[in-house]
N, C-alpha and C positions, 0 to 999 in steps of 0.2 A: 612885568613888575619886578624891579630890581631886588626888592626886599626878600623875595622868595628864593633867589639864587643862592646856592651853597649846599651844605650838608646838614642834615637834621638827624638826631638820635631819637629812637623810640622811647617814649615815656609810658604809653599804655595803648593796647589794642583791645577793644571790647565790642561785643555786639549786645544791643539792648532790644528787648521785645516790647510789644505794646503793653504788657502787664508789668513792666519794670524789672523783669529778670535780666541778669547780666551773665554773659558767657564770654570767657577769655579763650579764643580759638587756639592760641599757642601758649597759654598759661599766663598767670598774672605777672610773671617775671620775664616775659618775652623780651628779646633784644632785636634791634633792627636799625637800619639806616635808610634815609631817603635823600636823594640828591637831585637837584635841579641845576642844569647848566644854562649859561647865558645864551647858548645857541639853540635852545628849545628842546633839549633832551632831558629825560628823567630816568631814574632807576630806584626801585623800592625793593628792600629785602627785609623780611621779618622771620625770626625763628624762635622756637622754644629754647629757653636756656638749658644748659646741661643735656644736650641731645646725646643719645646713646651712640657709642662708636660701633662700627661693624666689627665682628669677630675677626674677619679677614682684613688685613691691612691695605689691600690693593684698591686703588681708586676705580679701576675699570674691570677688575677681575673678581669682585666678591660681593658679598651681601646675600643673605637669604631673602626670600620673598617677604617675610615678616619685617626684617630690618629695612628693606627698601620701602615698604609701606609706611613704617614708622618715620623714616626719613622724609618721605613725601608729605605726610600729615603734619610734620613739625616744622615745615619750612615753606615760605612763599616768596617768590621773586618774580618781578617783571620789569621791563624797561621799554622805552620808545620815546616818541615825541610827546610834547604837552602844549596846551594852549589855555589861555585864560579867557573866560567869557563871564562878565558880570561877577557874581559871587561863586563861580565854579572854576575848578581846574579840571580840564579834561585830559586824561592820560590816554594816548593812542598806543595801544599795546602792540609792539613788534616782536618781542621775545618774552616767553613766560615759562616757568616751571610747569604750570597748568596749561596744557595746549589749547583748551577751549577759550582762553582769554585772548589769544593771538588774533588780531584784527578788530578787537572790541575797542570801543571808546568808553573808558571807565570814568564816570562822573564823580567828582568829589567836591562837596560844598566846603568852603574854607573860611576859617576865622584865624586871623594872625595878629600877634603883637610882635614886639621887637625880637623876642627870644622864644616864642611859642607859636606853634602851628597846629590847629585842629582840623582834621579832615573828617567829613561825615558823608556816608554813602546815602544814595536813595534807598528807600525800603526794599527789602528782598525777602523771598520766602525760603525757609529752610526748616526741615523736620516739622512741617505743618504749622509753623509760626511765622509771623512777619517780624523781621529784625531790621535794625539800622546799625551800621558799623560806625564806631567812633574811634579815631586814631589820633593820639596826641603826640607831637614831636617837640623836641627842644633843640634850639640851634646849637650846632656843634662848633666850637671855636678851634681854630687852627693856629698853632704857634707861628707857622710860616706867614700867615696873613697879618699877625699882630706885630711883626717886626717892622 
């Protein structure tokens, strides 16, 4: 589906339970990008806004255990191939910040308009409740494509 190809910016990521409660896993002001390429690859990143910087400045040489935990909890990224089946986009995870996703097929039900994409997860259990993830994206425009 050609309409899916391109870059999308995060509008909202929320989990809703069966009682109507809403949880924002990376905050109400989370930021992110989702990219779908014409050759069948995708990449998704979502992070909390205003993440804390490590006290040590080195990329490979620093960070306390607490800083590393907070960094992991405030960021999510994965990429791999994708395919479309009916009303589903299936992300075949090849690389992920969370190692348990590698090799998974992540199902996302989708609804799309010209400039909006909403992805919904199948129900999942977390902390004794059943949740459904709802992620809304807005098409990102590129000045290079508009010329």
